[in-house]
N, C-alpha and C positions, 0 to 999 in steps of 0.2 A: 504494500500500500504506500502510495506517495501522494502527499497533499502539499501543494505549493501555493501559498498565499502571496498576493501582491496588491499594490494600489494604495498603500497607506502613505502618510505624510503629515506635514504640519499644515494646519488650516485654522483660520480665525473662527471664532464663535459665529454661528449662523451660516457657515460655509458648507460645502458638500464634498464628498469623496465617493468613489466607486471602487469597492474591493472586488478582487477576483480570486478564485481558488481553482486551480487546475488539478484534477484528480486522476489517478491511474492505479492499476493493480487490483481493481475490483470492478464489478459490473455497475457502472455509474448510472446507466439509464433506468435501472430497476431499484436504485437506492435512494431513500430519502437523504437529505443533506441538511446540515445545520451550521450556523455560525456561532462562535463563542468568543468571549473576550476576557482578558485578565488584566486588571489594573494593579499597579504596584501595591504590595501588601494585602491584596485580596485573592480569593480563590477564583478560579476560572468559572465563568457563568455563561449560561445559554443566552443567546441574543435572538435568534430566529431559526425557524425550521421550514423546510419545504418538502412536499411529497415527491415521489419519483417522477410523476407526470407534471408537477408544477401546479396542480389544481388546488392544493391545500397548503396553507401557510399558517404559521403561528409566530407571535412576537412577544417578547417580554414587555411588560407594561411601560418601562421607561423609554422604550424606543418606538412604541406603537404610534403610527401616524407620521413618523419621521424617516424610518428605515423601510426599505423594500428588498426582500430576498427574491431572487429569480434564478433561472438555470437555463443552460443550453446543452441539451443532451447530445447534440451532434459534436460539440466541442469538449464534452466532459468537464464542463466548467459551471461553477455556481458563483453568483454575484451577490453583493450587498451594496445597494445604493443608500447612502447615508446623507440626509439633508438636515438642515437646521441643527447643525452639530453644536454640542455644548461641551464645556470643559470636562464635565463628568463622563463624557464618552471617551476620554483619553484612556487608551489601553492597547495591549497587543491583541490583535484579532486573529482567530484561528477558525478553520473549517474542519469538519469531520463528517463521516457518514452517520446516518441515524436521524430519527425524528424525536425531538425533545430530549435527546441524549446523544452521547458519543459512542459509536459502535466500536471504534478501534482504539486501543490503548496508546498507539504511537501518534504523535502530533507533528505537524510541519513546523517550520521556523516561525510562522506567524508574520504579521505585518503590523508595524507600529503606527498607530493613529494618535496624533497629538493635537488637541484643540486648545489654542491659546492665542491671546492677542499680544 
């Protein structure tokens, strides 16, 4: 299993970023996918999940209405569009297979998102 996250960076409050996660080593098209994040000193937490076909999504309350999870099964890639970013969104963002949980124990390197003026 390989999960490669990208798209993070430094953005001002209110700004936007689009994260990508390229997955390989498992059957992506039949796998639900999730995004997680870990802020310094905190445990890793679930951010959003999407079903294998993309028809079902779930968001943690703090990001609902601001973040959108999507996927492209032809590219084995899952995305996280993040709008109206807040300083409390600052974290390293990771993806994993699974719906509302992480299927695999191994994680990618993550992508750092820093929201600061």
